[in-house]
C-alpha positions in Angstrom: -18.1 -8.3 21.5 -19.6 -10.9 23.7 -17.6 -12.5 26.5 -15.6 -15.4 25.2 -16.8 -17.5 28.1 -18.9 -17.2 31.2 -17.8 -14.8 34.0 -15.7 -16.0 36.8 -13.7 -14.7 39.7 -11.9 -17.9 40.6 -8.2 -18.6 40.1 -6.8 -21.6 38.1 -4.8 -22.7 41.1 -5.6 -23.3 44.8 -5.3 -19.9 46.3 -3.8 -19.5 49.8 -4.9 -16.1 51.2 -1.9 -16.2 53.7 0.7 -16.2 50.8 1.5 -13.4 48.4 -0.8 -13.7 45.4 1.8 -12.9 42.7 4.1 -15.6 44.0 1.3 -18.1 43.6 0.3 -16.7 40.2 3.9 -16.9 39.0 4.3 -20.5 40.1 1.2 -21.4 38.1 2.4 -19.5 35.1 5.7 -21.4 35.3 3.7 -24.6 35.3 1.8 -23.4 32.2 5.0 -23.0 30.2 6.9 -26.0 31.7 4.1 -28.6 31.9 0.5 -27.6 30.9 1.1 -26.3 27.4 3.8 -28.8 26.4 1.4 -31.6 27.4 -1.3 -30.1 25.2 1.1 -30.2 22.3 2.3 -26.6 22.3 5.8 -25.5 21.7 6.9 -23.2 24.6 10.1 -21.1 24.4 12.8 -20.0 26.8 12.0 -16.4 25.8 8.5 -16.7 27.2 9.7 -18.0 30.5 12.3 -15.3 30.7 9.6 -12.7 30.0 7.3 -14.2 32.6 10.0 -13.7 35.3 10.5 -10.0 34.2 6.7 -9.3 34.2 6.4 -10.8 37.7 8.9 -8.2 38.9 7.0 -5.3 37.2 3.6 -6.5 38.7 5.1 -6.9 42.2 6.7 -3.4 42.2 3.8 -1.8 40.1 6.3 -0.4 37.7 6.4 0.5 34.0 8.4 -2.0 31.9 9.6 -2.0 28.3 9.2 -5.6 27.1 11.0 -5.9 23.8 10.6 -9.4 22.4 11.2 -10.5 18.8 8.7 -12.2 16.5 7.7 -15.6 17.7 8.6 -15.2 21.3 5.0 -15.6 22.4 5.0 -12.4 24.4 1.2 -11.9 24.0 0.4 -15.1 25.9 2.6 -14.0 28.8 1.2 -10.6 29.3 -2.4 -11.9 28.9 -1.9 -14.4 31.7 -0.5 -11.8 34.1 -3.1 -9.1 33.2 -6.1 -11.4 33.6 -5.0 -13.0 36.9 -4.0 -9.6 38.4 -7.4 -8.3 37.3 -9.2 -11.0 39.3 -7.0 -10.5 42.3 -7.7 -6.7 42.4 -11.3 -7.0 41.2 -10.6 -4.4 38.5 -10.3 -5.3 34.8 -7.0 -4.9 33.0 -6.8 -2.8 29.8 -5.0 -4.1 26.7 -4.4 -1.2 24.4 -3.5 -2.0 20.8 -2.1 0.3 18.2 -5.2 0.3 16.0 -8.5 -1.5 15.4 -7.1 -4.1 13.1 -4.7 -5.3 15.8 -7.6 -5.5 18.2 -9.3 -7.8 15.9 -6.2 -10.0 15.6 -6.1 -10.3 19.4 -9.7 -11.2 20.0 -10.5 -13.3 16.9 -11.9 -16.8 17.6 -8.5 -18.4 16.9 -6.5 -15.7 18.6 -4.4 -15.8 21.8 -7.2 -15.0 24.2 -9.4 -17.8 22.9 -6.4 -20.2 23.1 -5.9 -19.3 26.8 -9.5 -19.9 27.5 -9.6 -23.2 25.6 -6.3 -24.9 26.6 -6.0 -23.6 30.1 -9.6 -24.1 31.0 -10.0 -20.5 32.0 -13.2 -18.5 31.7 -11.9 -15.2 30.5 -14.4 -12.3 30.3 -13.0 -10.0 27.5 -14.8 -7.1 26.0 -14.0 -4.5 23.3 -13.9 -0.8 24.1 -13.8 0.6 20.6 -13.1 4.3 19.6 -16.1 6.5 18.9 -15.3 6.7 15.2 -15.9 2.9 15.0 -19.6 3.4 15.6 -22.6 4.3 13.5 -24.0 7.8 14.1 -27.8 7.7 13.9 -28.0 11.4 13.0 -25.6 11.1 10.1 -27.4 8.0 8.9 -30.7 9.9 8.9 -29.1 12.5 6.6 -27.9 10.2 3.9 -30.5 7.4 3.8 -33.1 7.4 1.0 -33.6 6.3 -2.6 -30.7 6.1 -5.1 -27.9 3.5 -5.7 -25.6 4.5 -2.8 -28.4 5.9 -0.5 -30.1 2.6 -0.8 -27.2 0.9 1.0 -27.7 3.4 3.9 -31.5 2.9 3.8 -30.9 -0.9 4.2 -28.7 -0.2 7.3 -31.4 2.0 8.7 -34.1 -0.6 8.2 -32.0 -3.3 9.8 -31.4 -1.4 13.1 -32.8 -2.9 16.2 -36.5 -2.1 16.8 -35.8 0.0 19.9 -33.9 2.5 17.9 -37.0 3.5 16.0 -39.6 2.7 18.7 -38.3 3.2 22.3 -41.5 1.7 23.7 -40.4 -1.7 22.2 -37.2 -1.7 24.4 -37.0 -4.7 26.7 -33.3 -5.3 26.8 -30.3 -3.5 25.3 -27.7 -5.2 23.2 -24.7 -3.7 21.4 -25.0 -2.8 17.7 -23.6 -0.3 15.2 -19.9 -1.2 15.2 -17.8 -0.7 12.1 -17.3 -4.4 12.0 -21.1 -4.9 11.6 -20.9 -3.3 8.2 -17.9 -4.9 6.5 -19.3 -4.2 3.0 -18.9 -0.5 3.4 -15.7 1.1 2.1 -13.9 3.8 4.0 -15.6 6.6 2.0 -19.0 5.2 2.7 -18.3 4.7 6.4 -17.2 8.4 6.7 -20.7 9.4 5.7 -22.4 7.5 8.5 -19.7 7.0 11.2 -19.2 9.2 14.2 -16.9 12.1 13.9 -15.5 14.7 16.2 -18.2 17.3 15.4 -21.1 15.2 16.6 -22.5 16.7 19.8 -23.4 13.5 21.7 -24.1 15.2 25.0 -27.4 16.8 23.7 -28.3 14.1 21.2 -31.8 12.9 21.8 -30.9 9.5 20.6 -27.9 9.0 22.8 -29.6 6.4 25.0 -30.4 4.3 22.0 -27.0 4.8 20.3 -24.9 1.7 19.7 -21.8 3.5 21.0 -23.6 4.2 24.4 -24.8 0.7 24.7 -21.4 -0.8 23.9 -19.8 1.4 26.5 -22.2 0.2 29.1 -21.3 -3.4 28.0 -17.5 -3.2 28.2 -17.5 -1.3 31.5 -18.8 -4.4 33.2 -15.9 -6.6 32.1 -14.4 -8.5 35.0 -11.1 -9.6 33.3 -10.0 -7.7 30.2 -11.0 -4.6 28.2 -9.3 -4.5 24.8 -9.2 -1.0 23.2 -6.9 1.1 20.9 -4.1 3.4 21.9 -6.2 6.3 20.7 -9.1 5.3 22.8 -7.0 4.9 25.9 -5.4 8.3 25.4 -8.8 9.9 24.9 -9.8 8.4 28.2 -6.8 10.0 29.8 -7.3 13.5 28.3 -11.0 13.6 28.9 -11.1 12.1 32.4 -11.4 15.3 34.3 -13.7 17.1 31.8 -16.1 14.1 31.8 -16.2 14.1 35.6 -17.0 17.9 35.6 -19.9 17.2 33.1 -21.3 14.5 35.4 -20.3 11.7 33.0 -18.5 8.5 33.6 -14.9 8.3 32.3 -14.5 6.4 29.0 -12.8 3.5 30.9 -13.5 2.2 34.4 -10.9 2.0 37.1 -8.4 -0.7 36.0 -5.7 -2.8 37.6 -3.0 -2.6 34.9 -2.4 -1.5 31.3 -0.6 -3.3 28.4 0.4 -1.1 25.4 0.8 -3.7 22.6 3.0 -2.3 19.9 3.9 0.3 22.5 6.4 2.1 20.2 3.4 3.8 18.6 1.9 5.3 21.8 3.5 8.8 21.3 1.6 9.2 18.1 -1.7 8.2 19.7 -1.0 10.5 22.6 -0.5 13.5 20.3 -3.6 12.5 18.3 -5.8 12.4 21.4 -4.6 15.9 22.3 -5.6 17.2 18.9 -8.2 19.9 18.6 -10.4 20.3 15.5 -12.2 23.5 14.8 -14.4 24.6 12.0 -16.7 27.5 11.4 -20.0 25.6 10.8 -19.6 23.7 14.1 -18.8 26.9 16.1 -21.9 28.7 14.6 -24.2 25.8 15.4 -23.0 25.8 19.0 -23.2 29.5 19.9 -26.5 30.1 18.2 -28.0 27.8 20.8 -27.6 30.8 23.2 -30.1 32.7 21.1 -33.0 30.3 21.8 -35.5 32.1 24.0 -35.4 35.6 25.4 -31.9 36.9 25.7 -30.3 40.4 26.2 -29.4 42.3 23.1 -25.8 42.5 24.1 -25.5 38.7 24.2 -27.1 38.5 20.8 -24.7 41.1 19.4 -21.7 39.3 20.9 -22.8 36.0 19.3 -23.3 37.7 15.9 -19.9 39.4 16.2 -18.1 36.2 17.1 -19.7 34.3 14.1 -18.4 37.1 11.8 -14.9 36.9 13.3 -15.0 33.1 12.9 -16.0 33.5 9.3 -13.1 36.0 8.8 -10.6 33.7 10.5 -11.5 30.6 8.3 -11.3 32.7 5.2 -7.7 33.6 6.2 -7.0 30.0 7.1 -8.0 29.0 3.6 -5.9 31.7 2.0 -2.7 30.7 3.9 -3.2 26.9 3.5 -0.9 25.0 1.0 -1.5 21.4 0.0 1.2 18.9 1.1 2.1 16.3 -1.6 1.2 12.7 -0.7 -0.8 13.9 2.4 -4.4 14.7 3.2 -3.1 17.7 5.2 -2.5 21.3 4.2 0.4 23.3 5.6 -0.7 26.5 7.4 1.5 29.6 7.3 1.3 31.5 10.5 1.4 34.9 8.9 1.0 38.2 10.9 -2.4 38.6 9.3 -3.5 35.1 10.3 -2.3 35.6 13.9 -4.2 38.9 14.0 -7.4 37.0 12.9 -6.8 34.4 15.6 -6.6 37.1 18.3 -9.7 38.9 17.0 -11.7 35.6 17.2 -10.4 34.8 20.7 -11.5 38.3 21.8 -14.9 37.7 20.4 -15.2 34.4 22.2 -14.1 36.1 25.4 -16.9 38.6 25.0 -19.5 35.8 24.7 -18.2 34.2 27.9 -18.5 37.5 29.7 -22.1 38.0 28.5 -22.9 34.4 29.6 -21.9 35.3 33.2 -24.5 38.1 33.3 -27.1 36.0 31.4 -26.8 33.0 33.6 -27.5 35.1 36.7 -30.9 36.0 35.2 -31.8 32.3 34.6 -33.0 33.1 31.1 -31.0 30.3 29.4 -31.5 26.6 29.6 -29.0 25.4 32.2 -28.1 22.2 30.4 -27.6 23.9 27.0 -25.6 26.6 28.7 -23.2 24.1 30.3 -22.7 22.4 26.9 -21.9 25.8 25.2 -19.5 26.7 28.0 -17.6 23.4 27.7 -17.2 23.9 23.9 -16.1 27.5 24.3 -13.6 26.5 27.0 -12.2 23.8 24.7 -11.9 26.2 21.8 -10.0 28.8 24.0 -7.7 26.1 25.2 -7.0 25.1 21.6 -6.6 28.7 20.3 -4.3 29.5 23.3 -1.7 27.3 21.6 -1.1 30.0 19.1 0.4 32.2 21.9 3.5 30.0 21.6 3.9 28.9 18.0 7.2 27.1 18.8 5.2 24.5 20.8 2.3 24.2 18.3 1.8 21.8 15.4 -1.1 22.9 13.1 -2.5 22.1 9.7 -5.8 22.3 7.8 -7.8 19.6 6.1 -11.0 19.2 4.2 -13.9 17.6 6.1 -16.7 16.8 3.8 -16.4 20.2 2.1 -15.7 22.2 5.3 -12.3 23.7 6.0 -11.1 22.3 9.4 -8.3 23.7 11.5 -6.3 21.1 13.4 -4.2 22.0 16.4 -1.8 19.8 18.4 0.8 20.5 21.1 4.3 19.4 20.2 5.2 17.8 23.5 2.9 15.5 25.5 5.4 13.8 27.8 4.7 16.1 30.7 1.0 15.4 30.6 1.7 11.7 30.1 4.0 11.6 33.1 1.4 13.3 35.3 -1.7 11.4 34.2 -0.4 7.9 33.3 3.1 7.0 34.4 3.0 8.6 37.9 0.2 6.1 38.9 1.2 3.2 41.1 0.1 0.6 38.6 1.8 -2.1 36.4 2.2 -0.6 32.8 3.6 -3.0 30.2 5.0 -1.8 26.8 5.2 -4.8 24.5 6.7 -4.8 21.0 9.5 -6.2 18.9 10.8 -2.7 18.3 11.2 -0.6 21.5 14.9 0.1 21.7 17.3 2.2 19.6 20.9 1.1 19.6 20.2 -1.3 22.5 18.8 1.6 24.6 15.3 2.4 25.8 16.1 6.0 26.7 14.7 7.4 23.4 11.2 6.0 23.9 11.2 6.6 27.7 12.2 10.3 27.2 9.6 10.9 24.4 6.8 9.5 26.6 7.9 11.1 29.9 8.8 7.8 31.6 11.4 8.5 34.3 11.4 5.3 36.2 11.1 2.0 34.3 12.3 -1.6 34.0 13.3 -3.1 30.6 14.5 -6.3 28.9 15.0 -7.4 25.3 14.9 -10.9 23.8 15.5 -11.8 20.2 13.3 -13.9 17.9 13.9 -17.6 18.1 13.4 -18.1 14.4 16.3 -19.1 12.0 16.0 -16.3 9.4 19.0 -17.5 7.6 17.1 -20.7 6.8 13.6 -19.3 6.4 13.9 -15.9 4.6 15.1 -14.8 1.2 15.4 -11.1 0.5 16.2 -8.6 -2.3 16.9 -4.9 -2.4 16.1 -2.7 -5.4 16.5 1.1 -6.1 13.8 0.9 -8.8 11.2 3.8 -8.6 9.1 3.2 -11.7 5.6 2.1 -10.8 5.4 0.1 -14.1 8.6 -1.8 -13.5 7.8 -2.6 -9.9 4.3 -3.8 -11.1 6.2 -6.1 -13.5 8.1 -7.5 -10.6 4.9 -8.1 -8.6 3.2 -9.8 -11.6 6.2 -12.1 -12.2 6.0 -13.2 -8.5 2.2 -13.7 -8.7 2.6 -15.9 -11.8 4.8 -18.3 -9.7 1.8 -18.8 -7.4 3.9 -19.5 -4.4 1.3 -18.3 -2.0 -0.3 -15.0 -0.8 1.5 -11.7 -1.2 1.3 -8.8 1.2 2.2 -5.4 -0.4 3.0 -2.7 2.1 2.8 0.9 1.0 4.0 4.0 2.9 1.0 6.1 1.8 -2.5 5.7 0.4 -1.3 7.7 -2.7 1.4 5.1 -3.5 -1.1 2.3 -3.1 -3.5 3.9 -5.4 -0.8 4.4 -8.0 -0.1 0.7 -8.0 -3.8 -0.1 -8.1 -4.3 2.2 -11.2 -1.3 0.4 -12.9 -2.6 -3.1 -12.0 -6.2 -2.5 -13.0 -5.0 -1.2 -16.4 -3.3 -4.5 -17.2 -5.4 -7.5 -18.1 -2.7 -9.9 -16.8 -3.5 -8.9 -13.2 -7.2 -9.9 -13.5 -6.6 -13.6 -12.7 -4.9 -12.8 -9.3 -7.3 -11.8 -6.5 -6.1 -8.5 -5.1 -7.6 -6.9 -1.9 -7.1 -3.2 -1.1 -7.2 -1.6 2.3 -10.2 0.7 2.4 -12.5 -1.3 0.2 -14.1 -3.0 3.1 -13.8 -3.2 6.9 -10.2 -4.2 7.7 -10.9 -7.4 9.7 -13.0 -8.7 6.8 -10.1 -8.1 4.4 -7.7 -9.8 6.7 -10.0 -12.8 7.0 -10.3 -13.1 3.2 -6.6 -12.8 2.8 -5.9 -15.5 5.4 -8.5 -17.9 4.4 -8.5 -17.5 0.6 -6.2 -19.4 -1.8 -3.5 -17.3 -3.3 -5.2 -14.1 -2.3 -3.1 -10.9 -2.1 -3.5 -7.9 0.1 -2.4 -4.3 -0.4 -2.2 -2.2 2.8 -1.0 1.0 4.2 -1.6 0.4 8.0 -0.7 -3.3 8.4 3.0 -2.9 9.0 2.4 -3.9 12.6 0.5 -6.7 14.2 -0.7 -8.7 11.2 -0.3 -12.4 12.1 -0.9 -14.7 9.1 1.1 -17.9 9.3 1.6 -20.5 6.6 1.2 -20.2 2.8 -1.5 -17.6 3.1 1.4 -15.2 3.4 4.9 -16.1 2.1 5.9 -13.0 0.1 6.1 -9.5 1.5 6.8 -6.6 -0.9 7.9 -3.3 0.6 6.8 -1.0 -2.2 8.9 1.9 -0.9 11.1 2.5 2.1 8.6 3.8 4.8 10.3 7.2 5.5 7.9 9.5 7.5 5.6 11.7 5.4 6.2 15.3 4.7 3.4 16.4 7.0 3.3 19.1 9.7 4.0 16.6 12.6 7.2 15.3 11.1 8.1 18.7 9.6 8.0 20.0 13.2 10.3 17.2 14.4 12.8 17.9 11.6 13.0 21.6 12.4 13.9 20.8 16.0 16.6 18.3 15.1 20.3 19.1 14.4 20.3 16.0 12.1 16.8 15.6 10.7 17.6 12.6 8.5 19.6 10.7 11.1 17.5 11.5 14.1 14.0 11.6 12.6 13.7 10.0 9.2 16.0 7.1 9.6 14.8 5.8 13.0 11.2 6.0 11.9 11.9 4.2 8.6 14.0 1.5 10.2 11.5 0.8 13.0 8.6 0.6 10.5 10.7 -1.5 8.1 11.5 -4.0 10.9 7.8 -4.3 11.6 7.0 -4.8 7.9 9.6 -7.5 7.5 8.3 -9.2 10.6 5.0 -9.9 8.9 6.6 -12.7 6.9 7.9 -15.4 9.3 5.2 -16.1 12.0 6.0 -19.7 12.9 9.1 -21.9 12.9 7.8 -23.6 9.8 7.2 -20.5 7.7 9.3 -19.8 4.7 9.2 -16.8 2.4 10.7 -13.8 0.6 10.9 -10.1 1.2 11.5 -7.6 -1.6 12.3 -4.1 -0.7 12.2 -1.1 -3.1 13.6 2.3 -2.3 15.5 5.0 -4.2 17.3 5.9 -0.9 19.1 2.5 -1.2 21.5 4.3 -3.5 22.9 5.9 -0.4 25.5 3.7 1.2 24.5 4.3 4.8 20.9 3.6 4.1 21.7 0.4 2.3 23.9 -0.8 5.1 21.3 -0.1 7.8 18.6 -1.8 5.8 20.9 -4.8 5.0 21.5 -5.2 8.8 17.9 -6.1 9.3 18.1 -9.0 6.8 19.7 -12.4 7.1 23.4 -12.3 6.5 23.1 -14.4 3.3 20.5 -12.0 1.9 22.6 -8.9 2.9 25.6 -10.4 1.2 23.6 -11.2 -1.9 22.5 -7.6 -2.2 25.8 -5.8 -1.6 
């Protein structure tokens, strides 16, 4: 993304070097909320001013703070002001890490909060996007799928529209970013998977890496002077790969920064676990180790490579045999049988043998040094991953299909020790911002799960009058057909746009099948997540007339005020899926339903309900379906999230 405005290092107030910077910044921010914004016609809130005083303390003391502020408190504006001013003072950019790519787009869109600050406060804010690797086109994968044919023609067109320097390096005069997922909004998720980067791409030795859009974009955002906006996943990947990239002579994913804001910070633990996930598959291992056979090598090394490939093949045959599909999940459960564990140990031994042979071979200088370093890094990563099998109690693992290849996925259960060491021990302001950070008015749960031992916190409620602005209903109905009848009746009233939130892609597809089989639905525009790039779908939803959106991942962050969204349908209570990650949490809990399932469901439900009322003038309705509402304790907890009038109506 281009900078919103021109670069600047000046402050929006007369800076006195003899006085503490944060005192001066806080005085100006107070003027913003008391004078500047009201004079520009903006409604400012006491909750914003309270939050500003809390953040001043966190920035002065360089502490971690949990900033829980309800919908409509204007928390984003507050943390953006502090983050950008502090970045200029320290001459290091601030990082704003959002829960996912769609939330990033919400933040940086032309009418978003950053643009409002720049426009109404006369600030020149340099903000750039640091997108995850899987948000970029892979030139190698594109080369494999382009060509004649209906679908391949789409990829051929993408290839032909690439910048000239991609095809002809001698034409290069100046670099400019290209290849972002957002540049190809017409591609659905399945098509993007065929051409987007994935974890098995070996970028280090890619001959096109200096012409790759991902590389060029990285160079672009690293030069940001004010703000770098990225995802939680990307920030965590930066943390986990920091040391390895330095060893390989590469720059870290993010430059040194002055502060970090985790927007929707209650989701950071999931991102941290995902970033520590290792993915292994036989074909990738084989392609890596066979590089050692290029040129003249000793017979013992060649035999060790051949033996390791055989053991890898054996292991993945066992993995396939002991994998069981998990309903409503793309993951397969893996049984850690004695036979499988024996196969793991045999493979680890074979990899050890290669590493020993490499030591002798490297002394003879018969291997290409760069290729050798790449192979050694991969083998080290694999051994780190496979070592997790030594303590199965601390391991979460599953298998999944990756374009026809069986993939083994390994994840450590607890990440808080590493987080504490690499993130929260740093003397730096770290802001967690969300409407849902506490449990039973305490922040201990999230602090403990993330390894935060020393923190500040505060909580402010939403200023909106939900009694006046929201209607709600609860239903125990489970039939797809009956729920589709309910949706159709609401659509026929044409009160505005409807957002349907689903707990899984499978449940969304079940509704889609039902809706598309009924001619009555044809007159109502219905968008489905996955059919195009997400920010394009959100824009069509927000700007269309009576357009409706079905989504799986938009429970958080979606900000669509007005009649474009005045009806939210919770298709099913968002209990956690029956996948290996949550299965592991349940096994460790004395009360799995009360300590794992219910907290997750209620937090996600609060976020989903929060999509409805985005301004003081909004009005609308929330309909919640869930068989578990037959249970009195579940019904009472769900009712507690609704206006008292709605809760009473649904008793």
